[in-house]
C-alpha positions in Angstrom: 16.1 190.0 -18.5 13.1 189.9 -16.1 12.5 193.3 -14.6 12.4 193.5 -11.1 11.5 203.1 -2.6 10.8 201.0 -0.3 7.2 201.1 0.9 6.0 200.8 4.4 4.7 197.7 6.2 1.5 199.6 6.7 0.8 199.7 3.0 1.6 196.0 2.8 -0.7 195.1 5.6 -3.5 197.3 4.1 -3.1 195.5 0.8 -3.1 192.1 2.5 -6.2 192.8 4.5 -8.3 194.8 2.1 -8.0 193.1 -1.3 -9.6 189.8 -2.2 -8.7 187.8 -5.3 -6.8 184.6 -6.2 -3.6 183.0 -5.5 -3.5 179.2 -5.3 -0.7 177.0 -6.1 0.1 176.4 -9.7 -2.9 174.8 -11.4 -1.2 171.6 -12.4 -1.5 169.1 -9.6 1.5 167.2 -10.6 4.0 170.1 -10.5 3.6 170.6 -6.8 2.7 167.4 -5.0 1.6 168.1 -1.4 4.1 165.5 -0.1 7.0 167.3 -1.9 6.4 170.3 0.4 8.0 169.0 3.6 7.0 165.5 2.2 4.1 165.9 4.5 1.0 163.7 4.3 -1.0 166.1 6.6 -1.5 169.8 6.6 0.9 170.6 3.7 1.1 174.2 2.5 -1.0 173.4 -0.6 -3.7 172.2 1.7 -3.4 175.3 3.9 -3.9 177.6 0.9 -7.1 175.8 0.0 -8.1 175.7 3.7 -8.1 171.9 3.8 -7.2 171.7 7.5 -8.1 168.5 9.3 -11.9 168.2 9.5 -13.2 169.8 12.7 -16.9 169.1 12.3 -19.2 166.3 11.2 -20.9 165.9 7.8 -23.3 168.7 8.6 -21.1 171.5 9.7 -23.7 174.2 9.0 -26.5 172.9 11.2 -25.7 175.6 13.8 -24.8 173.1 16.5 -21.1 173.7 16.5 -18.6 170.9 16.5 -17.7 170.2 20.2 -19.0 166.7 20.0 -16.8 165.7 17.1 -13.4 166.9 18.3 -11.0 164.1 19.1 -9.6 164.8 22.5 -7.9 161.4 22.9 -7.2 160.7 26.5 -6.8 164.4 27.4 -9.0 167.4 27.4 -10.5 168.7 24.2 -13.0 171.0 22.7 -13.8 173.7 20.1 -13.6 177.4 20.1 -14.6 180.1 17.6 -11.9 182.4 16.4 -12.9 185.1 13.9 -15.6 182.9 12.6 -13.4 179.8 12.2 -14.0 176.7 14.2 -10.8 175.3 15.8 -10.2 172.2 17.8 -7.7 172.0 20.7 -6.4 168.8 22.3 -4.5 168.7 25.5 -2.9 165.4 26.3 -2.8 164.0 29.9 -0.1 161.9 31.5 -2.0 158.6 30.9 -3.5 156.8 28.0 -6.5 154.7 27.6 -6.5 151.2 26.2 -6.7 152.5 22.7 -3.7 154.7 23.1 -5.7 157.8 22.3 -3.0 160.1 23.6 -0.8 159.4 20.6 -3.4 161.0 18.4 -3.3 164.3 20.3 0.4 164.7 20.7 1.7 167.3 18.3 4.9 169.1 17.3 3.0 172.4 16.8 3.4 175.2 19.3 -0.2 176.0 18.5 -2.8 173.9 16.7 -5.9 174.8 14.7 -6.4 176.4 11.4 -6.0 179.9 12.6 -7.8 182.8 10.9 -9.7 181.6 7.8 -10.5 184.5 5.6 -12.8 182.5 3.4 -15.0 181.3 6.2 -15.2 184.7 7.8 -16.3 186.4 4.6 -18.2 183.7 2.7 -19.4 181.4 5.5 -18.6 177.7 6.1 -20.7 176.3 3.3 -20.0 178.8 0.5 -18.6 177.4 -2.8 -16.4 180.5 -3.0 -13.1 180.5 -1.2 -11.1 183.6 -0.3 -7.7 183.5 1.3 -4.1 184.4 0.8 -0.8 184.8 2.5 1.9 187.3 3.6 5.5 186.5 2.8 8.4 188.5 4.1 12.1 187.7 3.9 15.8 188.6 4.0 18.7 187.7 1.8 22.4 188.5 2.4 23.2 188.8 -1.3 21.2 189.1 -4.5 20.6 185.8 -6.3 19.5 187.7 -9.4 16.4 185.4 -9.4 13.6 187.1 -7.5 15.6 187.8 -4.4 17.2 191.0 -5.6 17.1 193.3 -2.5 20.0 192.2 -0.3 20.6 193.1 3.4 17.1 194.4 3.9 14.0 192.6 5.2 11.3 193.0 2.5 7.7 192.0 1.8 7.9 189.7 -1.2 4.3 188.7 -1.5 1.1 190.1 0.1 -1.3 187.9 -1.8 -5.1 187.5 -1.9 -7.2 185.2 -4.0 -10.8 184.3 -4.7 -11.8 181.0 -6.2 -14.8 178.8 -7.1 -13.7 175.4 -8.2 -15.5 174.0 -11.3 -16.5 170.5 -10.4 -17.8 168.5 -13.3 -18.4 165.2 -11.4 -22.1 165.8 -11.2 -22.6 167.5 -14.6 -21.9 170.9 -16.0 -20.4 173.4 -13.5 -18.6 176.7 -13.7 -15.8 178.3 -11.7 -13.3 181.2 -11.6 -10.1 182.3 -10.1 -8.3 185.6 -9.6 -5.1 186.7 -7.9 -3.9 190.0 -6.6 -0.6 190.6 -5.1 1.7 193.4 -3.8 5.4 193.2 -3.0 8.9 192.8 -4.2 8.0 189.9 -6.5 5.5 191.9 -8.4 7.9 193.0 -11.1 8.7 189.4 -11.9 5.0 188.4 -11.7 3.5 191.0 -14.0 2.7 190.3 -17.6 6.0 191.6 -18.9 5.5 189.8 -22.2 3.0 192.6 -23.0 3.9 195.8 -24.6 4.2 198.3 -21.7 1.0 199.9 -20.5 -1.1 196.9 -20.9 -2.8 194.8 -18.2 -0.5 195.0 -15.1 2.9 195.7 -16.8 4.3 199.3 -16.5 0.8 200.5 -16.0 1.3 202.7 -12.8 1.4 199.6 -10.5 5.1 199.9 -9.6 6.7 201.8 -6.7 10.4 201.4 -7.1 11.3 197.7 -6.6 7.8 197.1 -5.2 4.5 197.0 -7.1 1.2 195.3 -7.7 0.4 192.4 -10.1 -2.7 190.4 -11.2 -1.1 187.1 -12.2 -4.4 185.2 -12.6 -7.9 186.0 -13.8 -9.9 183.3 -15.6 -13.2 181.6 -15.9 -13.6 177.8 -16.1 -16.3 175.3 -17.1 -16.2 171.6 -16.3 -18.2 168.6 -17.3 -17.4 165.0 -16.3 -13.6 164.5 -16.9 -13.2 167.6 -19.0 -12.5 171.2 -18.0 -11.7 174.3 -20.0 -10.5 177.6 -18.6 -10.0 180.9 -20.5 -8.3 184.0 -19.3 -5.0 184.7 -17.6 -3.4 181.8 -15.7 -0.2 180.3 -14.5 2.0 178.2 -16.8 2.1 174.4 -16.7 5.9 174.5 -17.2 8.3 173.5 -14.6 8.4 172.3 -11.0 8.9 175.6 -9.0 6.1 178.2 -9.1 5.7 181.9 -8.4 3.4 181.4 -5.4 5.7 181.3 -2.3 3.8 178.7 -0.1 4.1 176.1 -2.9 7.9 175.9 -3.0 10.1 174.3 -0.4 12.9 176.9 -0.9 12.8 180.7 -0.5 15.2 181.1 -3.5 14.5 180.0 -7.1 16.3 177.9 -9.7 18.0 179.2 -12.8 15.7 177.1 -15.0 12.5 178.4 -13.4 13.5 182.1 -13.8 15.2 182.0 -17.2 13.8 179.1 -19.1 10.1 179.1 -18.3 7.1 181.3 -18.8 5.4 182.4 -15.6 1.9 183.1 -17.0 -0.2 182.9 -20.2 -3.3 184.3 -21.5 -5.5 182.0 -23.6 -7.5 178.9 -23.3 -6.5 175.5 -21.8 -8.4 172.2 -21.8 -7.8 169.4 -19.2 -8.9 165.9 -19.6 -8.6 163.3 -16.9 -8.3 160.2 -19.1 -7.9 157.9 -16.1 -6.9 157.9 -12.5 -3.2 157.8 -13.7 -3.3 160.0 -16.8 -4.2 163.6 -17.4 -3.9 165.4 -20.8 -3.6 169.1 -21.4 -3.9 171.2 -24.5 -4.5 174.8 -25.4 -3.6 178.0 -27.2 -2.0 181.1 -25.7 -0.9 184.6 -26.6 2.8 183.5 -26.1 4.7 183.9 -22.9 3.9 186.1 -20.0 1.1 188.1 -21.6 -2.0 189.5 -19.9 -5.0 190.0 -22.2 -2.7 191.6 -24.8 -0.7 190.2 -27.8 2.9 191.2 -28.2 2.9 192.6 -31.7 6.2 194.1 -32.8 8.4 193.3 -35.8 6.2 190.4 -36.9 6.0 188.8 -33.5 2.4 188.0 -32.7 2.5 185.9 -29.6 0.6 182.8 -30.6 1.6 179.4 -29.2 0.6 175.9 -28.2 0.6 174.9 -24.5 0.0 171.3 -23.6 1.3 167.9 -22.5 0.5 165.1 -20.2 1.0 163.7 -16.7 0.8 160.1 -15.6 1.5 158.0 -12.6 3.8 155.0 -12.6 2.7 152.7 -9.8 1.9 154.4 -6.5 5.1 156.3 -6.0 6.2 157.9 -9.3 4.6 160.7 -11.3 6.0 161.8 -14.7 5.0 165.1 -16.4 5.9 166.4 -19.8 4.8 169.9 -20.8 5.6 171.8 -24.0 5.1 175.2 -25.6 5.7 175.8 -29.3 5.1 178.7 -31.7 5.5 182.4 -31.4 6.3 183.3 -27.8 6.1 187.0 -28.4 8.9 188.8 -26.5 11.5 186.1 -27.0 10.5 185.1 -30.5 9.5 181.9 -32.2 10.6 178.8 -30.4 10.0 175.5 -28.6 10.3 174.6 -25.0 9.7 171.5 -22.9 9.7 170.7 -19.2 10.0 167.2 -17.7 9.3 166.6 -14.0 9.7 163.2 -12.4 8.6 163.0 -8.7 9.6 159.8 -6.9 8.4 159.0 -3.3 11.4 157.0 -2.1 9.6 156.5 1.2 6.8 158.0 3.2 9.1 160.8 4.3 11.6 161.2 1.4 10.9 162.7 -2.0 13.3 162.9 -5.0 12.4 165.2 -7.8 14.2 165.4 -11.1 13.3 168.3 -13.4 14.8 169.3 -16.8 14.0 172.2 -19.1 14.9 172.9 -22.7 14.3 176.2 -24.5 15.1 177.2 -28.0 14.0 180.6 -29.4 15.6 181.9 -32.6 14.8 185.6 -33.1 16.3 188.9 -32.0 13.6 191.0 -30.4 13.7 194.7 -29.8 11.3 197.1 -28.3 9.8 200.2 -30.0 13.0 202.2 -29.2 15.1 199.4 -30.7 16.4 198.3 -27.3 17.3 194.7 -27.3 14.9 192.8 -25.0 15.6 189.3 -26.4 18.9 187.7 -27.3 21.1 188.9 -30.2 21.3 185.5 -31.9 18.5 183.7 -30.4 18.5 181.7 -27.1 19.2 178.1 -26.3 19.1 176.9 -22.7 19.0 173.5 -21.0 18.9 172.8 -17.3 18.7 169.9 -14.9 17.6 170.2 -11.3 17.4 167.6 -8.6 15.6 168.0 -5.2 15.7 165.8 -2.1 13.1 166.7 0.5 12.8 164.9 3.8 9.9 165.3 6.2 11.0 164.7 9.8 7.5 165.3 10.9 4.6 167.6 9.9 6.4 170.6 11.5 9.9 170.1 10.3 11.6 169.2 7.0 15.0 169.5 5.4 15.8 169.7 1.7 18.5 170.1 -0.9 18.6 171.3 -4.5 21.4 170.8 -7.1 21.3 172.8 -10.3 23.0 172.8 -13.6 21.9 175.4 -16.2 23.5 176.1 -19.6 22.7 179.2 -21.7 24.1 179.6 -25.1 27.1 177.4 -24.3 27.9 178.7 -20.9 27.2 176.6 -17.8 26.4 177.8 -14.3 25.7 175.7 -11.2 24.1 176.1 -7.8 23.6 174.2 -4.6 20.9 175.1 -2.0 20.2 173.6 1.4 17.3 174.6 3.6 14.9 173.9 6.4 11.2 174.4 6.7 9.8 174.8 10.2 6.1 175.3 11.0 5.4 176.5 14.6 1.7 176.5 13.6 -0.1 174.9 10.7 -0.5 178.2 8.9 3.0 179.6 9.5 6.2 178.4 7.9 9.8 179.7 8.3 12.3 178.8 5.6 16.0 179.5 6.3 18.5 178.4 3.6 22.0 178.7 2.3 22.7 179.0 -1.5 25.9 178.8 -3.4 26.0 179.6 -7.1 29.0 179.7 -9.3 30.2 180.1 -12.9 33.3 178.0 -13.5 34.0 179.5 -16.9 33.3 183.1 -15.9 31.4 183.3 -19.2 27.9 184.2 -18.1 27.6 187.8 -17.1 24.0 187.3 -15.8 25.0 185.3 -12.7 25.2 187.4 -9.6 27.5 186.8 -6.6 29.3 183.9 -8.2 31.3 181.9 -5.8 29.8 183.5 -2.7 27.5 182.0 -0.1 24.0 183.5 0.0 21.9 183.2 3.2 18.2 183.7 3.0 15.2 183.3 5.3 11.6 184.1 5.0 8.3 183.5 6.8 4.9 182.8 5.2 1.6 183.3 7.0 -1.4 181.8 5.2 -4.9 182.8 6.0 
């Protein structure tokens, strides 16, 4: 259903280095907990995207004095250096420790430490409220999963992504912000606003080059005051656990539920209210599913729906999130969907995530040429995913995912096991093995049923 020759690496690198917009992790904090990505308490990929590396300078980093005096060398040699405008701290442990055991603080599993190249600091300066950054993701898959990874046996650029962002912080009164994303790569055709009629926003609008293309998955403004914030424009959905942005998922591949039973983006307005430290409420209106500043308007389908829900914490180790959409979704008709995510910290290193999606849409939708783009008799899907993610240390993690997804009475299953390895804080390599199967041979959409699928990618954030 989702639409997915080859361009040169030079074009990819040009796009990655020359365009600046927005890409962060999905907006809802509960959907992608930092400790679910490698289960790490330090330097998680979500933090990398927002350039929240360990503090390198004191409370006045812009006094022009540098930060040599505030590095923590432990019992070894330490100091700061300037790389492309970003301050970085190196620690080198000696063979002996002082009475405080300082050497333990500077031992590290990284091959190379420091934040690396920080695009935002280079362009905007250390103290600018505007952050600019991005990542470059490339990968290989032995077989097509039918879910994003659809170019087997070839190394491909999946996401060359840039973002620009100013966070709206209402803690001191009224404030404003914005965010924008721009990406190029194999994932563009699944990231564009394909819920539009063709030729609108970034969908079938001259952005595609075979399987590759460009997309603008976010562009919105936001105001905040106290515990309230409201954003309007084009933004990521709140539905689900996995997200489009590569650095914010443990696995290279995606689940059936994420790809088939959830919107990716919306255009509209969304309010967020932080009712307490443990409860956040969401509510808003959108132009249906996967639209970009355009309302799907064919055969009575207007694309007008509710998006909202809540997230709350249960104790210190459990978060529960319930998000729904209801109304006219546009390209898949009238319907209702819900996503439930329960994230349990079983220990400091082990996270267990349970996620379930339900989707009901009841209309047959065709395009202007009467080609079926929805389901003949409506669509009913339900799915259940479970994740176990164990952090060995801040450089190395292992994870597993088990999936059951049922579409219109036919069930399919998948098991995925993978590893995340970070040789540096801003580079992660993610090899995995996936096995997906259809025991009843009833669902023609599943690709490579009963065959092992090997995949590996690398993500460099900047």
